[in-house]
MDTraj code that builds the backbone (N, CA, C; nanometers):
import mdtraj as md
import numpy as np

residues = "MET LEU PHE ARG TRP ILE ASP HIS VAL LEU SER LEU LEU LEU PRO ASP ARG CYS VAL GLY CYS GLY GLN LEU GLY ALA LEU LEU CYS ALA ALA CYS ARG ARG ARG LEU VAL ALA TYR ASP GLY GLU PRO PRO ARG VAL ALA ASP GLN LEU THR GLY VAL ARG VAL ALA TYR VAL PHE ASP GLY PRO LEU ARG GLN ALA ILE HIS GLN LEU LYS TYR ARG SER ARG GLN ARG MET ALA ARG PRO LEU GLY ALA LEU LEU ALA ASP HIS LEU ARG THR HIS PRO LEU PRO CYS ASP ALA LEU VAL PRO VAL PRO LEU HIS PRO HIS ARG LEU ALA GLU ARG GLY PHE ASN GLN ALA GLU LEU LEU ALA ARG GLU VAL ALA GLY VAL THR GLY LEU PRO ILE ILE VAL GLY PRO LEU VAL ARG ILE ARG VAL THR ARG GLN GLN ALA LEU LEU ASP THR THR GLY ARG ILE GLU ASN VAL ALA GLY ALA PHE VAL TRP ARG GLY PRO PRO PRO PRO ALA ARG VAL VAL LEU VAL ASP ASP VAL LEU THR THR GLY ALA THR VAL ASN ALA CYS ALA LEU ALA LEU ARG ALA GLY GLY ALA ARG ASP VAL TYR ALA LEU ALA LEU ALA ARG SER ARG ARG THR".split()
xyz = np.array([
    [0.0826, -0.1202, 0.0000],
    [0.0000, 0.0000, 0.0000],
    [0.0861, 0.1254, 0.0000],
    [0.1912, 0.1280, 0.0795],
    [0.2781, 0.2452, 0.0870],
    [0.3443, 0.2706, -0.0477],
    [0.3944, 0.1631, -0.1141],
    [0.4586, 0.1804, -0.2436],
    [0.3604, 0.2381, -0.3461],
    [0.2341, 0.1919, -0.3443],
    [0.1352, 0.2414, -0.4406],
    [0.1086, 0.3896, -0.4179],
    [0.1000, 0.4300, -0.2903],
    [0.0749, 0.5708, -0.2592],
    [0.1926, 0.6566, -0.3036],
    [0.3146, 0.6114, -0.2766],
    [0.4336, 0.6863, -0.3173],
    [0.4399, 0.6985, -0.4689],
    [0.4110, 0.5882, -0.5386],
    [0.4144, 0.5908, -0.6849],
    [0.3132, 0.6904, -0.7394],
    [0.1946, 0.6949, -0.6796],
    [0.0923, 0.7883, -0.7254],
    [0.1376, 0.9328, -0.7042],
    [0.1927, 0.9623, -0.5867],
    [0.2377, 1.0983, -0.5579],
    [0.3504, 1.1397, -0.6515],
    [0.4477, 1.0491, -0.6719],
    [0.5595, 1.0814, -0.7602],
    [0.5137, 1.1033, -0.9032],
    [0.4116, 1.0280, -0.9467],
    [0.3621, 1.0451, -1.0839],
    [0.3004, 1.1830, -1.1037],
    [0.2501, 1.2419, -0.9943],
    [0.1913, 1.3750, -1.0023],
    [0.2966, 1.4849, -0.9943],
    [0.4035, 1.4603, -0.9195],
    [0.5008, 1.5650, -0.8911],
    [0.6230, 1.5631, -0.9816],
    [0.6616, 1.4445, -1.0280],
    [0.7871, 1.4303, -1.1008],
    [0.7655, 1.3723, -1.2400],
    [0.8478, 1.4101, -1.3362],
    [0.8385, 1.3481, -1.4689],
    [0.8848, 1.2035, -1.4637],
    [0.8404, 1.1264, -1.5623],
    [0.8816, 0.9863, -1.5689],
    [1.0322, 0.9763, -1.5890],
    [1.0900, 0.8757, -1.5271],
    [1.2332, 0.8494, -1.5389],
    [1.2515, 0.7025, -1.5752],
    [1.3361, 0.6754, -1.6722],
    [1.3557, 0.5388, -1.7208],
    [1.4105, 0.4500, -1.6099],
    [1.3481, 0.3335, -1.5926],
    [1.3906, 0.2405, -1.4892],
    [1.5246, 0.1765, -1.5223],
    [1.5602, 0.1772, -1.6509],
    [1.6847, 0.1143, -1.6922],
    [1.8069, 0.2028, -1.6794],
    [1.7943, 0.3293, -1.7221],
    [1.9112, 0.4174, -1.7261],
    [1.8937, 0.5481, -1.6501],
    [1.7709, 0.5764, -1.6054],
    [1.7476, 0.6981, -1.5297],
    [1.7171, 0.8197, -1.6140],
    [1.7138, 0.8072, -1.7445],
    [1.6871, 0.9213, -1.8317],
    [1.5441, 0.9704, -1.8116],
    [1.5272, 1.1017, -1.8096],
    [1.3949, 1.1599, -1.7948],
    [1.3137, 1.1459, -1.9225],
    [1.1816, 1.1335, -1.9054],
    [1.0926, 1.1383, -2.0199],
    [1.0096, 1.0142, -2.0436],
    [1.0514, 0.8979, -1.9931],
    [0.9758, 0.7741, -2.0158],
    [1.0099, 0.6741, -1.9066],
    [0.9137, 0.5868, -1.8760],
    [0.9384, 0.4822, -1.7771],
    [1.0363, 0.3776, -1.8282],
    [1.0369, 0.3580, -1.9600],
    [1.1323, 0.2678, -2.0242],
    [1.1679, 0.3327, -2.1574],
    [1.2858, 0.3942, -2.1625],
    [1.3217, 0.4777, -2.2775],
    [1.3503, 0.3938, -2.4015],
    [1.3569, 0.4627, -2.5157],
    [1.3799, 0.3942, -2.6422],
    [1.5138, 0.3217, -2.6444],
    [1.6159, 0.3820, -2.5854],
    [1.7482, 0.3181, -2.5844],
    [1.7453, 0.1883, -2.5048],
    [1.6770, 0.1875, -2.3914],
    [1.6691, 0.0654, -2.3104],
    [1.5799, -0.0386, -2.3765],
    [1.4781, 0.0059, -2.4473],
    [1.3958, -0.0908, -2.5207],
    [1.4783, -0.1604, -2.6283],
    [1.5690, -0.0860, -2.6900],
    [1.6543, -0.1479, -2.7923],
    [1.7517, -0.2483, -2.7319],
    [1.7779, -0.2385, -2.6022],
    [1.8679, -0.3326, -2.5356],
    [1.8003, -0.4653, -2.5041],
    [1.6690, -0.4721, -2.5144],
    [1.5979, -0.5949, -2.4821],
    [1.6336, -0.7040, -2.5824],
    [1.6445, -0.8249, -2.5331],
    [1.6846, -0.9392, -2.6157],
    [1.5631, -1.0273, -2.6395],
    [1.5324, -1.0525, -2.7664],
    [1.4200, -1.1399, -2.7997],
    [1.4478, -1.2813, -2.7496],
    [1.3444, -1.3444, -2.6970],
    [1.3596, -1.4801, -2.6457],
    [1.3466, -1.5801, -2.7600],
    [1.4439, -1.6688, -2.7708],
    [1.4403, -1.7683, -2.8783],
    [1.4624, -1.9096, -2.8251],
    [1.4345, -1.9296, -2.6959],
    [1.4567, -2.0607, -2.6359],
    [1.3429, -2.1579, -2.6636],
    [1.3607, -2.2796, -2.6159],
    [1.2597, -2.3834, -2.6315],
    [1.1462, -2.3615, -2.5318],
    [1.0228, -2.3993, -2.5677],
    [0.9121, -2.3883, -2.4725],
    [0.9297, -2.4860, -2.3575],
    [0.8657, -2.4608, -2.2436],
    [0.8783, -2.5493, -2.1277],
    [0.8291, -2.6899, -2.1599],
    [0.9024, -2.7889, -2.1135],
    [0.8666, -2.9281, -2.1422],
    [0.7457, -2.9753, -2.0621],
    [0.7147, -2.9077, -1.9510],
    [0.6033, -2.9528, -1.8678],
    [0.4685, -2.9010, -1.9175],
    [0.4680, -2.8157, -2.0186],
    [0.3450, -2.7482, -2.0608],
    [0.2667, -2.8337, -2.1600],
    [0.2285, -2.9538, -2.1199],
    [0.1626, -3.0462, -2.2117],
    [0.0173, -3.0112, -2.2381],
    [-0.0449, -2.9269, -2.1535],
    [-0.1840, -2.8876, -2.1745],
    [-0.1976, -2.7674, -2.2680],
    [-0.0858, -2.7091, -2.3064],
    [-0.0885, -2.5886, -2.3892],
    [-0.0723, -2.6226, -2.5370],
    [-0.1492, -2.5545, -2.6206],
    [-0.1350, -2.5699, -2.7647],
    [-0.0038, -2.5108, -2.8122],
    [0.0390, -2.4029, -2.7483],
    [0.1645, -2.3382, -2.7827],
    [0.2059, -2.2413, -2.6748],
    [0.3343, -2.2078, -2.6733],
    [0.3904, -2.1159, -2.5750],
    [0.4702, -2.0096, -2.6491],
    [0.4487, -1.8838, -2.6109],
    [0.5205, -1.7738, -2.6737],
    [0.5778, -1.6845, -2.5649],
    [0.7062, -1.6548, -2.5754],
    [0.7735, -1.5634, -2.4822],
    [0.8363, -1.4522, -2.5648],
    [0.8193, -1.3284, -2.5212],
    [0.8664, -1.2146, -2.5999],
    [1.0152, -1.1868, -2.5805],
    [1.0616, -1.1766, -2.4551],
    [1.1977, -1.1301, -2.4304],
    [1.2673, -1.2127, -2.3224],
    [1.3982, -1.2013, -2.3206],
    [1.4785, -1.2609, -2.2141],
    [1.4628, -1.1767, -2.0880],
    [1.4437, -1.2437, -1.9777],
    [1.4232, -1.1777, -1.8480],
    [1.5580, -1.1324, -1.7932],
    [1.5992, -1.0125, -1.8356],
    [1.7309, -0.9625, -1.7974],
    [1.7344, -0.8120, -1.8196],
    [1.8351, -0.7475, -1.7627],
    [1.8616, -0.6059, -1.7876],
    [1.7447, -0.5156, -1.7542],
    [1.7162, -0.4162, -1.8396],
    [1.6098, -0.3195, -1.8111],
    [1.4731, -0.3844, -1.7947],
    [1.4493, -0.4942, -1.8671],
    [1.3194, -0.5595, -1.8565],
    [1.3008, -0.6218, -1.7182],
    [1.4043, -0.6854, -1.6681],
    [1.3969, -0.7414, -1.5328],
    [1.3692, -0.6299, -1.4313],
    [1.4394, -0.5172, -1.4457],
    [1.4193, -0.4055, -1.3540],
    [1.2764, -0.3531, -1.3618],
    [1.2243, -0.3423, -1.4833],
    [1.0895, -0.2888, -1.5012],
    [0.9847, -0.3828, -1.4416],
    [0.9984, -0.5137, -1.4632],
    [0.9025, -0.6094, -1.4082],
    [0.9093, -0.6097, -1.2560],
    [1.0283, -0.6016, -1.1999],
    [1.0414, -0.5959, -1.0543],
    [0.9766, -0.4694, -0.9983],
    [0.9908, -0.3580, -1.0686],
    [0.9258, -0.2351, -1.0236],
    [0.7741, -0.2506, -1.0244],
    [0.7220, -0.3173, -1.1252],
    [0.5779, -0.3388, -1.1339],
    [0.5290, -0.4311, -1.0229],
    [0.5936, -0.5462, -1.0067],
    [0.5429, -0.6487, -0.9163],
    [0.5731, -0.6213, -0.7696],
    [0.6947, -0.5785, -0.7409],
    [0.7395, -0.5737, -0.6022],
    [0.7492, -0.4334, -0.5450],
    [0.7437, -0.3327, -0.6329],
    [0.7432, -0.1940, -0.5853],
    [0.6107, -0.1255, -0.6146],
    [0.5156, -0.2031, -0.6688],
    [0.3784, -0.1561, -0.6936],
    [0.3715, -0.0346, -0.7854],
    [0.4641, -0.0265, -0.8802],
    [0.4579, 0.0823, -0.9790],
    [0.3677, 0.0378, -1.0934],
    [0.2379, 0.0543, -1.0722],
    [0.1416, 0.0028, -1.1689],
    [0.1531, 0.0729, -1.3042],
    [0.2020, 0.1954, -1.3049],
    [0.2203, 0.2661, -1.4328],
    [0.3167, 0.1933, -1.5243],
    [0.4042, 0.1093, -1.4670],
    [0.4993, 0.0353, -1.5483],
    [0.4305, -0.0641, -1.6406],
    [0.3052, -0.0970, -1.6106],
    [0.2316, -0.1899, -1.6968],
    [0.2080, -0.1310, -1.8357],
    [0.2074, 0.0004, -1.8468],
    [0.1799, 0.0610, -1.9774],
    [0.2902, 0.0311, -2.0786],
    [0.4166, 0.0646, -2.0503],
    [0.5193, 0.0318, -2.1488],
    [0.5415, -0.1184, -2.1632],
    [0.5275, -0.1938, -2.0540],
    [0.5466, -0.3384, -2.0634],
    [0.4340, -0.4027, -2.1444],
    [0.3111, -0.3568, -2.1217],
    [0.1997, -0.4074, -2.2008],
    [0.2123, -0.3718, -2.3474],
    [0.2661, -0.2536, -2.3759],
    [0.2880, -0.2142, -2.5151],
    [0.3903, -0.3043, -2.5831],
    [0.4955, -0.3416, -2.5093],
    [0.5940, -0.4353, -2.5637],
    [0.5298, -0.5691, -2.5971],
    [0.4447, -0.6173, -2.5072],
    [0.3800, -0.7461, -2.5294],
    [0.2812, -0.7382, -2.6454],
    [0.2103, -0.6267, -2.6563],
    [0.1172, -0.6085, -2.7678],
    [0.1917, -0.6042, -2.9010],
    [0.3049, -0.5341, -2.9046],
    [0.3849, -0.5292, -3.0276],
    [0.4319, -0.6688, -3.0668],
    [0.4724, -0.7473, -2.9667],
    [0.5168, -0.8830, -2.9959],
    [0.4026, -0.9664, -3.0540],
    [0.2836, -0.9531, -2.9964],
    [0.1701, -1.0308, -3.0450],
    [0.1297, -0.9884, -3.1854],
    [0.1432, -0.8604, -3.2160],
    [0.1084, -0.8149, -3.3505],
    [0.2069, -0.8660, -3.4549],
    [0.3338, -0.8751, -3.4188],
    [0.4344, -0.9228, -3.5146],
    [0.4470, -1.0747, -3.5148],
    [0.3994, -1.1391, -3.4077],
    [0.4001, -1.2859, -3.3980],
    [0.2607, -1.3305, -3.3551],
    [0.1627, -1.3179, -3.4450],
    [0.0230, -1.3397, -3.4036],
    [-0.0055, -1.4842, -3.3631],
    [-0.1005, -1.4966, -3.2711],
    [-0.1531, -1.6250, -3.2291],
    [-0.3021, -1.6299, -3.2618],
    [-0.3556, -1.7469, -3.3003],
    [-0.5010, -1.7578, -3.3186],
    [-0.5702, -1.7387, -3.1855],
    [-0.6501, -1.6347, -3.1729],
    [-0.6987, -1.5944, -3.0410],
    [-0.8388, -1.5368, -3.0498],
    [-0.9272, -1.5874, -2.9645],
    [-1.0608, -1.5300, -2.9499],
    [-1.0702, -1.4402, -2.8273],
    [-0.9839, -1.4620, -2.7290],
    [-0.9874, -1.3804, -2.6073],
    [-0.8581, -1.3980, -2.5299],
    [-0.8233, -1.2942, -2.4532],
    [-0.7099, -1.2982, -2.3619],
    [-0.7598, -1.3288, -2.2207],
    [-0.6863, -1.4137, -2.1500],
    [-0.7205, -1.4461, -2.0115],
    [-0.5940, -1.4309, -1.9269],
    [-0.5888, -1.3335, -1.8383],
    [-0.4702, -1.3202, -1.7509],
    [-0.4657, -1.4319, -1.6478],
    [-0.3449, -1.4754, -1.6149],
    [-0.3277, -1.5730, -1.5072],
    [-0.3711, -1.5065, -1.3767],
    [-0.4657, -1.5658, -1.3040],
    [-0.5181, -1.4983, -1.1846],
    [-0.4307, -1.5184, -1.0616],
    [-0.4439, -1.4255, -0.9683],
    [-0.3889, -1.4403, -0.8343],
    [-0.4965, -1.4953, -0.7415],
    [-0.4542, -1.5595, -0.6342],
    [-0.5506, -1.5970, -0.5319],
    [-0.6032, -1.4688, -0.4678],
    [-0.7316, -1.4671, -0.4271],
    [-0.7876, -1.3446, -0.3663],
    [-0.7058, -1.2901, -0.2495],
    [-0.6463, -1.3780, -0.1697],
    [-0.5639, -1.3290, -0.0585],
    [-0.4405, -1.2561, -0.1106],
    [-0.3751, -1.3138, -0.2115],
    [-0.2568, -1.2503, -0.2695],
    [-0.2939, -1.1200, -0.3398],
    [-0.4093, -1.1209, -0.4073],
    [-0.4559, -1.0001, -0.4740],
    [-0.4828, -0.8885, -0.3736],
    [-0.5395, -0.9242, -0.2584],
    [-0.5658, -0.8232, -0.1558],
    [-0.4357, -0.7665, -0.1007],
    [-0.3344, -0.8511, -0.0864],
    [-0.2052, -0.8043, -0.0362],
    [-0.1378, -0.7101, -0.1355],
    [-0.1361, -0.7497, -0.2625],
    [-0.0658, -0.6719, -0.3642],
    [-0.1479, -0.5538, -0.4113],
    [-0.2779, -0.5709, -0.4171],
    [-0.3652, -0.4626, -0.4629],
    [-0.3944, -0.4644, -0.6104],
    [-0.3267, -0.5484, -0.6855],
    [-0.3491, -0.5588, -0.8290],
    [-0.2867, -0.6895, -0.8778],
    [-0.3316, -0.7324, -0.9951],
    [-0.2750, -0.8496, -1.0609],
    [-0.1934, -0.8010, -1.1798],
    [-0.0626, -0.8178, -1.1762],
    [0.0236, -0.7665, -1.2826],
    [-0.0095, -0.8300, -1.4178],
    [-0.0485, -0.9574, -1.4186],
    [-0.0850, -1.0229, -1.5446],
    [-0.2095, -0.9580, -1.6044],
    [-0.3043, -0.9211, -1.5185],
    [-0.4252, -0.8545, -1.5677],
    [-0.3930, -0.7163, -1.6233],
    [-0.3068, -0.6416, -1.5554],
    [-0.2686, -0.5102, -1.6065],
    [-0.2053, -0.5216, -1.7451],
    [-0.1160, -0.6192, -1.7619],
    [-0.0529, -0.6392, -1.8925],
    [-0.1560, -0.6789, -1.9967],
    [-0.2449, -0.7714, -1.9610],
    [-0.3456, -0.8179, -2.0564],
    [-0.4377, -0.7039, -2.0990],
    [-0.4708, -0.6148, -2.0066],
    [-0.5572, -0.5020, -2.0427],
    [-0.4869, -0.4068, -2.1381],
    [-0.3576, -0.3885, -2.1196],
    [-0.2832, -0.3053, -2.2140],
    [-0.2814, -0.3702, -2.3527],
    [-0.2593, -0.5016, -2.3570],
    [-0.2580, -0.5733, -2.4852],
    [-0.3956, -0.5650, -2.5507],
    [-0.5001, -0.5832, -2.4716],
    [-0.6354, -0.5758, -2.5259],
    [-0.6646, -0.4372, -2.5824],
    [-0.6184, -0.3340, -2.5123],
    [-0.6422, -0.1982, -2.5588],
    [-0.5744, -0.1685, -2.6913],
    [-0.4578, -0.2259, -2.7127],
    [-0.3829, -0.2015, -2.8359],
    [-0.4348, -0.2880, -2.9509],
    [-0.4644, -0.4142, -2.9222],
    [-0.4997, -0.5092, -3.0286],
    [-0.6490, -0.5177, -3.0563],
    [-0.7304, -0.4736, -2.9607],
    [-0.8744, -0.4863, -2.9767],
    [-0.9287, -0.6227, -2.9377],
    [-0.8436, -0.7123, -2.8891],
    [-0.8897, -0.8436, -2.8466],
    [-0.9681, -0.8323, -2.7156],
    [-1.0733, -0.9111, -2.6991],
    [-1.1456, -0.9083, -2.5717],
    [-1.0639, -0.9731, -2.4612],
    [-1.0905, -0.9325, -2.3386],
    [-1.0226, -0.9881, -2.2223],
    [-1.1280, -1.0445, -2.1281],
    [-1.1007, -1.1613, -2.0731],
    [-1.1939, -1.2269, -1.9807],
    [-1.1265, -1.2374, -1.8443],
    [-1.1859, -1.1708, -1.7454],
    [-1.1336, -1.1726, -1.6087],
    [-1.2444, -1.2195, -1.5165],
    [-1.2159, -1.3172, -1.4336],
    [-1.3136, -1.3622, -1.3356],
    [-1.3398, -1.5107, -1.3351],
    [-1.3797, -1.5695, -1.4488],
    [-1.4131, -1.7128, -1.4468],
    [-1.2959, -1.8057, -1.4172],
    [-1.1747, -1.7695, -1.4584],
    [-1.0582, -1.8508, -1.4229],
    [-1.0138, -1.8095, -1.2836],
    [-1.0250, -1.9024, -1.1891],
    [-1.0073, -1.8699, -1.0479],
    [-0.8959, -1.9560, -0.9893],
    [-0.8093, -1.8918, -0.9114],
    [-0.7109, -1.9655, -0.8318],
    [-0.7770, -1.9956, -0.6974],
    [-0.8012, -2.1242, -0.6709],
    [-0.8865, -2.1608, -0.5579],
    [-0.8094, -2.1898, -0.4302],
    [-0.6786, -2.1940, -0.4367],
    [-0.6030, -2.2125, -0.3135],
    [-0.4721, -2.1350, -0.3206],
    [-0.4267, -2.0941, -0.2041],
    [-0.2996, -2.0228, -0.1940],
    [-0.1865, -2.1215, -0.2206],
    [-0.0910, -2.0808, -0.3007],
    [0.0239, -2.1655, -0.3308],
    [0.1511, -2.0960, -0.2832],
    [0.2533, -2.1759, -0.2628],
    [0.3833, -2.1184, -0.2274],
    [0.4382, -2.0427, -0.3478],
    [0.5327, -1.9523, -0.3235],
    [0.5952, -1.8800, -0.4326],
    [0.6729, -1.9775, -0.5205],
    [0.6421, -1.9759, -0.6499],
    [0.7049, -2.0697, -0.7417],
    [0.8564, -2.0523, -0.7463],
    [0.9033, -1.9299, -0.7263],
    [1.0470, -1.9033, -0.7347],
    [1.1268, -1.9791, -0.6296],
    [1.0587, -2.0252, -0.5232],
    [1.1280, -2.0944, -0.4157],
    [1.1387, -2.2446, -0.4399],
    [1.0817, -2.2954, -0.5496],
    [1.0691, -2.4389, -0.5713],
    [1.1438, -2.4837, -0.6963],
    [1.1782, -2.6135, -0.6988],
    [1.2351, -2.6714, -0.8201],
    [1.1213, -2.7101, -0.9138],
    [1.1561, -2.7679, -1.0296],
    [1.0550, -2.7970, -1.1308],
    [0.9463, -2.8893, -1.0775],
    [0.9853, -2.9969, -1.0127],
    [0.8866, -3.0901, -0.9588],
    [0.7986, -3.0222, -0.8546],
    [0.8609, -2.9442, -0.7691],
    [0.7855, -2.8731, -0.6667],
    [0.6874, -2.7737, -0.7256],
    [0.7263, -2.7073, -0.8335],
    [0.6372, -2.6100, -0.8975],
    [0.5144, -2.6785, -0.9555],
    [0.5356, -2.7931, -1.0187],
    [0.4230, -2.8663, -1.0770],
    [0.3261, -2.9091, -0.9674],
    [0.3793, -2.9667, -0.8599],
    [0.2946, -3.0117, -0.7489],
    [0.2268, -2.8931, -0.6803],
    [0.2951, -2.7806, -0.6728],
    [0.2446, -2.6637, -0.6020],
    [0.1165, -2.6094, -0.6645],
    [0.1070, -2.6119, -0.7976],
    [-0.0087, -2.5522, -0.8657],
    [-0.1070, -2.6559, -0.9186],
    [-0.0796, -2.7846, -0.8948],
    [-0.1717, -2.8888, -0.9409],
    [-0.3087, -2.8692, -0.8756],
    [-0.4127, -2.8558, -0.9580],
    [-0.5475, -2.8377, -0.9063],
    [-0.5742, -2.7037, -0.8435],
    [-0.4856, -2.6064, -0.8666],
    [-0.5016, -2.4757, -0.8030],
    [-0.5967, -2.3833, -0.8778],
    [-0.6341, -2.4202, -1.0018],
    [-0.7186, -2.3331, -1.0841],
    [-0.8434, -2.4075, -1.1292],
    [-0.9552, -2.3344, -1.1375],
    [-1.0791, -2.3880, -1.1936],
    [-1.1430, -2.2798, -1.2802],
    [-1.2259, -2.3243, -1.3740],
    [-1.3045, -2.2320, -1.4562],
    [-1.4466, -2.2310, -1.4014],
    [-1.4934, -2.1142, -1.3580],
    [-1.6266, -2.0993, -1.3015],
    [-1.7044, -1.9966, -1.3832],
    [-1.7725, -2.0423, -1.4834],
    [-1.8477, -1.9516, -1.5673],
    [-1.8951, -2.0224, -1.6921],
    [-1.9558, -1.9470, -1.7844],
    [-1.9949, -2.0053, -1.9123],
    [-1.8720, -2.0592, -1.9843],
    [-1.8902, -2.1495, -2.0798],
    [-1.7744, -2.2037, -2.1517],
    [-1.6885, -2.0923, -2.2109],
    [-1.5572, -2.1033, -2.1987],
    [-1.4685, -2.0018, -2.2569],
    [-1.4696, -2.0114, -2.4094],
    [-1.4161, -1.9118, -2.4779],
    [-1.4031, -1.9208, -2.6230],
    [-1.3175, -2.0397, -2.6640],
    [-1.3248, -2.0758, -2.7886],
    [-1.2521, -2.1938, -2.8366],
    [-1.1016, -2.1737, -2.8294],
    [-1.0553, -2.0508, -2.8603],
    [-0.9113, -2.0248, -2.8667],
    [-0.8765, -1.9136, -2.7680],
    [-0.8014, -1.9514, -2.6658],
    [-0.7701, -1.8602, -2.5557],
    [-0.6193, -1.8413, -2.5465],
    [-0.5775, -1.7184, -2.5186],
    [-0.4375, -1.6895, -2.4918],
    [-0.4239, -1.6467, -2.3460],
    [-0.3511, -1.7267, -2.2684],
    [-0.3190, -1.6928, -2.1304],
    [-0.2066, -1.5898, -2.1292],
    [-0.2193, -1.4873, -2.0483],
    [-0.1194, -1.3806, -2.0410],
    [-0.0559, -1.3809, -1.9023],
    [0.0778, -1.3782, -1.8990],
    [0.1499, -1.3692, -1.7724],
    [0.2734, -1.2835, -1.7933],
    [0.3346, -1.2418, -1.6827],
    [0.4515, -1.1554, -1.6934],
    [0.5783, -1.2365, -1.7177],
    [0.6073, -1.3316, -1.6299],
    [0.7298, -1.4100, -1.6412],
    [0.6944, -1.5584, -1.6413],
    [0.7525, -1.6318, -1.7322],
    [0.7312, -1.7755, -1.7416],
    [0.8624, -1.8454, -1.7066],
    [0.8542, -1.9446, -1.6208],
    [0.9757, -2.0195, -1.5834],
    [0.9636, -2.1627, -1.6334],
    [0.9070, -2.2512, -1.5541],
    [0.8897, -2.3895, -1.5997],
    [0.7630, -2.4075, -1.6815],
    [0.6690, -2.3142, -1.6696],
    [0.5404, -2.3287, -1.7364],
    [0.4374, -2.4017, -1.6534],
    [0.4702, -2.4369, -1.5281],
    [0.3776, -2.5136, -1.4452],
    [0.2477, -2.4375, -1.4190],
    [0.2577, -2.3073, -1.3945],
    [0.1380, -2.2295, -1.3625],
    [0.0456, -2.2178, -1.4834],
    [0.0997, -2.1780, -1.5988],
    [0.0138, -2.1650, -1.7165],
    [-0.0388, -2.3006, -1.7603],
    [0.0370, -2.4065, -1.7368],
    [-0.0104, -2.5406, -1.7709],
    [-0.1312, -2.5782, -1.6859],
    [-0.1248, -2.5460, -1.5561],
    [-0.2380, -2.5734, -1.4679],
    [-0.3591, -2.4891, -1.5079],
    [-0.3356, -2.3651, -1.5492],
    [-0.4448, -2.2808, -1.5984],
    [-0.5065, -2.3400, -1.7255],
    [-0.4222, -2.3882, -1.8150],
    [-0.4706, -2.4467, -1.9390],
    [-0.5577, -2.5689, -1.9125],
    [-0.5198, -2.6485, -1.8144],
    [-0.6000, -2.7652, -1.7784],
    [-0.7403, -2.7236, -1.7348],
    [-0.7482, -2.6174, -1.6544],
    [-0.8788, -2.5677, -1.6102],
    [-0.9595, -2.5126, -1.7271],
    [-0.8942, -2.4424, -1.8193],
    [-0.9636, -2.3870, -1.9352],
    [-1.0159, -2.4981, -2.0261],
    [-0.9381, -2.6000, -2.0449],
    [-0.9823, -2.7127, -2.1277],
    [-1.0997, -2.7850, -2.0609],
    [-1.0938, -2.7998, -1.9299],
    [-1.2050, -2.8618, -1.8586],
    [-1.3324, -2.7773, -1.8726],
    [-1.3144, -2.6444, -1.8853],
    [-1.4283, -2.5554, -1.9039],
    [-1.4832, -2.5550, -2.0445],
    [-1.4048, -2.6050, -2.1410],
    [-1.4540, -2.6132, -2.2785],
    [-1.3668, -2.5503, -2.3847],
    [-1.2543, -2.4902, -2.3485],
    [-1.1654, -2.4317, -2.4492],
    [-1.1011, -2.5418, -2.5330],
    [-1.0844, -2.5144, -2.6607],
    [-1.0225, -2.6122, -2.7502],
    [-0.8725, -2.5934, -2.7595],
    [-0.8285, -2.4704, -2.7816],
    [-0.6864, -2.4380, -2.7949],
    [-0.6495, -2.3337, -2.6900],
    [-0.5423, -2.3609, -2.6178],
    [-0.4962, -2.2682, -2.5144],
    [-0.3483, -2.2403, -2.5371],
    [-0.3171, -2.1137, -2.5583],
    [-0.1796, -2.0691, -2.5768],
    [-0.1366, -1.9893, -2.4541],
    [-0.0073, -1.9848, -2.4300],
    [0.0480, -1.9004, -2.3246],
    [0.1339, -1.7923, -2.3885],
    [0.1153, -1.6692, -2.3437],
    [0.1934, -1.5556, -2.3909],
    [0.2533, -1.4865, -2.2693],
    [0.3858, -1.4872, -2.2596],
    [0.4541, -1.4256, -2.1459],
    [0.5472, -1.3167, -2.1949],
    [0.5641, -1.2156, -2.1137],
    [0.6529, -1.1055, -2.1501],
    [0.8001, -1.1492, -2.1470],
    [0.8358, -1.2347, -2.0506],
    [0.9780, -1.2646, -2.0345],
    [0.9999, -1.4040, -1.9779],
    [1.1195, -1.4543, -2.0042],
    [1.1649, -1.5802, -1.9441],
    [1.3167, -1.5786, -1.9417],
    [1.3731, -1.6347, -1.8364],
    [1.5189, -1.6494, -1.8304],
    [1.5632, -1.7522, -1.9331],
    [1.6867, -1.7392, -1.9789],
    [1.7407, -1.8393, -2.0706],
    [1.7622, -1.9724, -2.0010],
    [1.7778, -1.9697, -1.8677],
    [1.8006, -2.0950, -1.7941],
    [1.6746, -2.1769, -1.7927],
    [1.6859, -2.3101, -1.8028],
    [1.5697, -2.3989, -1.8023],
    [1.5676, -2.4785, -1.6747],
])
top = md.Topology()
chain = top.add_chain()
for i, resn in enumerate(residues, 1):
    res = top.add_residue(resn, chain, resSeq=i)
    for name in ("N", "CA", "C"):
        top.add_atom(name, md.element.get_by_symbol(name[0]), res)
traj = md.Trajectory(xyz[None], top)
């Protein structure tokens, strides 16, 4: 809460400053955007419920700093340039898509953080591309440990059965949106819930992933 209040006050009093280099004028300047490295690695091997997996950039440098500012420093304004990057990637690397679905947070985690970073990114992508966004029916029904603290096996077990679809059948072709993809265990569990709800094809679209597998 304190970080969100500070970010709001600073946005009113001070001009934007690049998170990567400190230059005034933008939250993520053109020079730092040019430093981003396109991700060209293999998709996660555990993502067997997904029709396809797409990652835009390597999780490093200015992008890592920007995502950390969004998630852990509550700088929600950072979702605008990050969402624009993801929208540009989707436009140049299109996926067959009827709707975007952000990976949900558990209500307790959402109350603590105050926002869902995946939803903020998905809304930016929807605004740029015109794709509809569906928020609500995909529900995280139990609190899980932080995935970053677990190995691959632990991550899979941690999110197994953690998501359900509660609503009318989803569209046939859904793109799950998340900020960072690691093993793919979370989006895979989401895809399982979407397929159980009636989706035919489920893709994952993430802004970043480390080169390490």
